[in-house]
TORNUKE-640046 format. One line per 8 residues: number of its first residue (from 1); their letters; for each residue x, y negated, z of C-alpha. Coordinates in steps of 0.1 Angstrom, whole numbers, plus 2048, in hexadecimal, padded with zeros to 3 digits. Last residue first. Layout:
N
NUM> a> X Y Z; ...
This chain:
502
502> aqffrnac> 7C5 692 944; 7A6 696 937; 799 6A4 95A; 7A9 687 970; 797 66C 957; 776 67D 95A; 77B 680 980; 781 659 983
494> eaaeppgd> 766 64D 96B; 74E 661 982; 759 658 9A1; 75A 674 9BB; 77E 675 9B9; 785 650 9C3; 7A0 63F 9AC; 7BD 64B 998
486> talgasdi> 7B5 672 99F; 7D7 68A 9AA; 7CF 681 9CF; 7AC 692 9CD; 7B8 6AB 9B6; 7D5 6B8 9CE; 7E9 6CB 9C5; 7E7 6CF 9A1
478> vlysceha> 7F0 6F4 996; 7FA 6F7 970; 7FC 718 95E; 813 724 941; 830 711 947; 84B 717 92B; 863 704 93B; 866 6E5 920
470> ralrrlrd> 842 6E6 916; 837 6E7 93F; 84E 6C8 946; 843 6B6 92A; 823 6B8 931; 82B 6B1 952; 837 692 94A; 81D 683 930
462> aeavlprd> 802 68E 94B; 812 678 968; 803 659 95F; 7DF 668 95B; 7E8 67F 979; 7EB 662 992; 80C 655 99B; 824 665 9B6
454> crayligr> 828 688 9A6; 843 6A3 9B6; 84B 6BE 99C; 84E 6E5 9A4; 858 6FD 98C; 84B 721 999; 85B 73F 984; 86F 74F 99E
446> pgglerlr> 85E 769 9B9; 84A 765 9D4; 84D 776 9F9; 833 764 A08; 848 754 A1C; 863 747 A07; 847 738 9F5; 83C 724 A14
438> rahdgagl> 862 71A A19; 864 710 9F6; 844 6FE 9F9; 84F 6E7 A14; 872 6E3 A09; 861 6D4 9E1; 849 6BA 9F6; 828 6BB A00
430> ewdaylvr> 80B 6A5 9F4; 80A 69A 9CF; 816 6BD 9C0; 816 6C8 99F; 81E 6EB 99F; 82A 6F7 979; 827 71F 976; 839 736 962
422> egrralea> 825 754 959; 837 777 95B; 81E 789 96F; 832 783 994; 82F 75B 98C; 80B 764 986; 80D 76F 9A9; 822 751 9B6
414> alhlails> 80D 738 9A7; 7EC 74B 9B8; 800 748 9D9; 809 725 9D2; 7E4 71B 9D0; 7DA 72C 9EF; 7F2 719 A04; 7EA 6FC 9F5
406> kgsggdgf> 7C1 702 9FC; 7CA 70B A20; 7AE 6FC A31; 7C3 6DF A41; 7AA 6C6 A2E; 789 6D4 A28; 782 6E9 A09; 784 6ED 9E1
398> livphhkl> 799 701 9CB; 78D 6F8 9A8; 793 709 989; 79E 6F7 96A; 79A 706 944; 7B1 718 92C; 7BD 735 93E; 7A1 737 959
390> lplgsvvw> 7AB 745 97B; 794 761 987; 79A 765 9AF; 79C 78C 9BC; 7C0 78A 9C3; 7C8 77E 9A5; 7B3 783 986; 7BF 774 969
382> reeadepe> 7A6 760 94B; 79F 764 929; 786 783 92F; 76C 775 920; 77D 776 8FF; 770 758 8EE; 754 761 8D1; 766 762 8AB
374> vdcldvaa> 756 744 89B; 743 749 87B; 724 749 88A; 72D 729 89A; 72D 71A 87A; 749 709 86F; 75B 6E5 873; 77F 6E0 86D
366> ggeresli> 798 6D3 880; 7A8 6AF 882; 7A9 69A 867; 7AC 679 874; 7CE 685 88B; 7DA 69A 870; 7D5 67B 856; 7E7 664 870
358> vrqcleel> 803 679 875; 808 67C 852; 807 658 849; 81D 650 861; 838 665 85D; 838 65E 837; 83A 637 840; 856 63E 859
350> lgawdvdd> 86A 650 840; 862 633 827; 871 61A 842; 88D 630 849; 895 62D 822; 8BC 637 823; 8D6 62B 80B; 8DE 609 814
342> qtgaraal> 8D4 603 836; 8E5 622 843; 8F9 619 860; 8DF 630 874; 8DD 613 88D; 8D5 5F8 878; 8BA 611 862; 8AB 61B 87D
334> lkgretra> 8A2 5F3 887; 898 5EE 861; 882 60B 863; 878 601 885; 86D 5DB 877; 85D 5EE 857; 849 605 864; 83A 5F0 882
326> rasslnfd> 82F 5D7 868; 818 5F1 858; 80A 5F7 875; 7F4 616 87F; 80E 62A 88B; 819 612 8A8; 835 61A 8B8; 841 61E 8DC
318> aislvgdv> 867 624 8DF; 886 63B 8DB; 8A0 630 8C5; 8C1 63F 8B2; 8C3 660 8C7; 8DE 672 8B7; 8F1 678 8DA; 8EC 652 8E3
310> gragplwc> 8E7 644 8C0; 8FC 62D 8AC; 902 63E 88C; 924 63F 882; 928 664 878; 905 673 86D; 8EE 67F 88E; 8CE 66E 888
302> ratlegtl> 8B1 66D 8A0; 894 657 8A2; 877 65E 8C2; 858 64D 8BC; 83F 64D 8DB; 81E 649 8C9; 801 632 8C5; 7E5 634 8A9
294> egherrlr> 7CF 613 8AA; 7A9 610 8B1; 7B1 5F7 8CF; 7CC 614 8DD; 7C6 637 8D1; 7E4 64F 8E0; 7FD 667 8D4; 817 671 8EF
286> dveleami> 82E 680 8D6; 842 673 8B6; 861 682 8A7; 873 676 88C; 892 689 87E; 8B5 682 870; 8D3 698 861; 8D6 680 847
278> gparliyr> 8CB 69D 82B; 8B5 6B0 847; 89B 693 848; 883 6A3 861; 85D 696 86A; 850 6A0 88B; 82E 6A2 899; 821 6A4 8C1
270> gadltefi> 7FC 69A 8C7; 7F6 6C1 8C7; 816 6D3 8C4; 831 6D1 8AE; 81E 6C8 88F; 839 6C6 870; 849 6B0 855; 866 6B7 842
262> rradpren> 876 6A4 82D; 88D 6A5 80D; 894 683 7F9; 8AA 672 816; 8CB 67A 807; 8C1 662 7EB; 8CF 668 7C9; 8ED 653 7C3
254> respeyrs> 8E8 659 79C; 90E 663 79B; 90F 67C 7B9; 92F 681 7C7; 93E 6A2 7B5; 93B 6C2 7C7; 95A 6D3 7D2; 961 6BC 7F2
246> iseairqv> 942 6CE 7FD; 956 6EF 7FE; 978 6E1 80E; 961 6D0 829; 951 6EF 834; 973 703 833; 983 6EA 847; 969 6EE 863
238> edaglppd> 96B 710 85F; 993 70E 863; 98C 6FB 883; 977 711 895; 955 706 89C; 94D 6F4 8B6; 936 703 8D6; 91F 6F3 8D5
230> clrdnilr> 925 6DA 8BB; 921 6B4 8C2; 943 6A6 8C7; 95B 6B8 8C2; 949 6C6 89B; 93F 6A1 898; 961 695 897; 96E 6B2 881
222> lsdlltgy> 955 6AC 86B; 95F 68A 866; 983 690 861; 97B 6AF 84A; 964 69C 834; 97B 67A 831; 997 68D 827; 986 69D 80E
214> dagrsrlv> 97A 67F 7FF; 95A 66B 805; 946 660 7EA; 922 65C 7F5; 915 67A 7EA; 934 687 800; 928 67C 822; 905 68B 81A
206> gaisaleq> 915 6AC 812; 92A 6AE 832; 90A 6A5 846; 8FC 6C5 837; 917 6D7 83B; 91E 6CF 85E; 8F4 6D5 862; 8FE 6FB 851
198> nrrgkpir> 91D 706 862; 912 6F6 886; 8EB 705 885; 8F1 72C 892; 907 71E 8B3; 8F4 6FD 8BE; 8FB 6D8 8B1; 8F1 6C6 8D2
190> qapgaaap> 8D3 6BE 8DC; 8BE 69B 8D8; 8A3 694 8EF; 8B3 6A4 90E; 8AF 6C9 917; 8AC 6CE 93F; 8B4 6F2 94B; 8C8 6F9 92A
182> rekrrgra> 8B8 719 91A; 8CB 737 922; 8B9 741 941; 895 73B 92C; 8A1 754 910; 8A4 770 927; 887 781 920; 889 77F 8FA
174> iqllwdpa> 8AC 787 8FE; 8A8 7A9 912; 887 7AE 8F4; 8A2 7AC 8DB; 8BB 7C2 8EF; 8A3 7DF 8F8; 89C 7E3 8CD; 879 7D7 8C7
166> dalrglaa> 862 7F7 8BE; 85E 7FE 89A; 83F 7F9 882; 82F 815 873; 80F 809 866; 820 7E6 85E; 834 7FB 846; 81C 7FC 82C
158> agevgdwc> 81D 7DA 827; 83E 7DD 812; 849 7FF 811; 866 7F9 7F8; 876 7DC 80C; 869 7B7 815; 841 7AC 818; 841 787 803
150> yrngsphv> 835 763 80C; 834 750 7EC; 841 733 7E0; 833 713 7DA; 847 6FC 7F1; 82E 6FA 809; 82E 71E 80C; 811 736 7FD
142> spptiiyg> 806 753 80E; 805 778 7FD; 814 782 818; 80F 774 83B; 80C 754 84F; 811 75A 878; 802 758 896; 805 74D 8B9
134> getkldvg> 7FA 757 8DE; 807 779 8E5; 826 77C 8CC; 83B 76B 8B5; 85C 767 8C0; 873 74C 8AD; 897 74F 8A3; 8A8 72C 891
126> pgipgcrl> 8C1 72A 8AF; 8B4 74A 8C6; 894 750 8DC; 880 738 8CE; 85E 73B 8DD; 83F 751 8E1; 83B 767 8FE; 841 787 908
118> gpvhkffi> 82E 79A 924; 821 7B3 90B; 835 7C3 8F2; 826 7C4 8D0; 837 7DD 8B5; 84D 7CE 8A0; 84F 7B7 880; 869 7A3 874
110> hrggggtv> 85E 782 85F; 87B 774 84B; 884 751 841; 886 744 81A; 868 727 820; 851 73D 80E; 858 757 830; 866 779 821
102> aeataplr> 854 79A 835; 865 7B5 84A; 854 7D5 853; 86A 7ED 86C; 88F 7FE 867; 89E 7FB 887; 8B4 7DB 88F; 8DA 7E0 88C
94> ghkaiwde> 8F5 7DF 8A7; 8F6 7CC 8C7; 912 7B4 8C3; 917 7B2 89C; 8F1 7B5 89A; 8E9 798 8AE; 905 783 89C; 8F5 788 880
86> vtedggnr> 8D2 785 88E; 8DB 75D 896; 8ED 756 877; 8CD 761 864; 8BA 748 87C; 8D3 72A 877; 8B7 711 875; 8B3 713 853
78> pdvdavlw> 8B5 735 851; 893 73C 865; 88C 75E 873; 869 762 885; 86E 782 899; 84B 790 898; 83A 7A5 8B6; 81A 7B4 8A7
70> gsregtpi> 800 7CC 8B3; 7E6 7B2 89E; 7CD 7A9 8BF; 7EC 7AF 8DA; 804 796 8CB; 808 787 8AE; 7E8 776 89C; 7E4 776 877
62> ginadpwr> 7E4 75B 85D; 7DB 75B 836; 7DB 73E 823; 7BE 72D 815; 7B9 72A 7F1; 796 73D 7EB; 78B 724 80B; 767 729 80B
54> rwwdrvrm> 764 74E 7FA; 785 753 810; 770 74F 834; 753 763 823; 76A 780 81D; 779 77F 841; 757 77E 850; 74A 79C 83B
46> vdtsaghf> 76C 7B0 845; 768 7A9 868; 78E 7AC 873; 78C 789 883; 7A1 76E 88C; 790 750 8A3; 7AD 74D 8BD; 7C3 74A 8A0
38> ggtilpek> 7B3 725 8A1; 793 71F 8B7; 780 70E 899; 788 71B 876; 7A0 70D 85A; 7C1 719 86E; 7DF 6FE 864; 7FC 715 853
30> grpkcplv> 7FC 702 830; 7FE 70B 810; 7DB 70E 80D; 7CB 708 831; 7CA 725 847; 7B1 741 846; 7AE 759 861; 7B8 77E 866
22> pvgrmayw> 7B6 79A 87F; 7C5 7BA 876; 7AD 7D7 877; 7B4 7E4 855; 79B 7DC 841; 7A2 7B7 852; 7CB 7B8 83E; 7B5 7C3 81C
14> aaaepltl> 79D 7AB 821; 7B4 78C 826; 7CA 79D 807; 7AE 79E 7EF; 7A3 77A 7F9; 7C7 76F 7F6; 7C8 77E 7D4; 7DF 7A2 7D1
6> sdvdsm> 7FF 7A7 7C7; 811 7A3 7E6; 7F8 7BD 7F4; 809 7D7 7DF; 81C 7E7 7F8; 800 800 803
């Protein structure tokens, strides 16, 4: 059954559904779900699937990873050093077992294994992401934004899905230990990690060469960047090899724009990034909000070109009005001056594209669908801890008089979740870290509970807590206590509404 690549998208979607693999329609040449509920709405109902693809015949095929499909997927992105990472792992631990593989439309790879409970989606190495419970992937014969198709690899093709291999123990150890390997506090601009060093140094050298830099200039610049930004630095012979290789190319006679290639991505709700790899730059907008009818956010501009006047690659971090054409022009001039690229990089054009894409994405939102087409939400979307149901996607309130033990119960519930492999962020407006540490030891609690002291109302602390939860991969938040976290009397409707919106 390796003919899936030759099927039309509607035929392929039905092919997966008939074999018990849940599918969902995603935007043509994109990854955004077209149905309410996102990948949670994926279905194996063939009639429903056919109805979806009659409505959207060019829709890409999304499939949730994890328990529903039985898939654990290693997503390898060579643009960010994924191939080099996998090669390093194989050299150290041995080859991967024979299993299903797909080539993505962007030139990457999806390597499929049997589902393993208890793992989380996220990066496990430079250029390698783990896709499991809580995630989804795009599958063949979907179409990438570049126009290239996803396709199954190997002689068996899609038939290999019926005989998936178990993930090797060493890969699972890497996945489970990835939090320990990551920096405790990652700043806004990371050093260039192993797995991306060759690619990024070659990209920088290509930009310099297009501007006429000779071999000596390339070598001096790459040595400087390697020593200051690469972690760990490449060997001197490798840096020399990159300089020699790039110097063979002729400088651009037409002065081709180095910022021509741009990659726009949605990172999270209200968080977007536009990358310009040719100038080693990226524009990231976060903390989006509406103010007086205009869309405003925090804009972080990074550029790692030699001579750029930034702090560890960061040119600027400041609020930015995405709805203002004047703001785009003025910020573009500032970034051009700080990057030292006034003549050949169109920063105003980069900002224009970022703003248009973000505004359209925010305006479009999710599609409206008939409720009969939506898969009902699983009634078991909760943890039962010591007999108490903790909802996974909605708040649960412990209510009682002062001194009745609410904080101790909350800490006990957090400890039990941590024992199950969840990470909990404990945001506290009452006691100090030492008090909770003593109580946690008395409870025999495990590691995995992150404490954050809060002094302002939740509406003011929400952005910081969201960043902490994202950085430490927390899946549950405890607020102690709700009364102190409101920005006014908690019994006032407007204060309660602002609390829950935050």
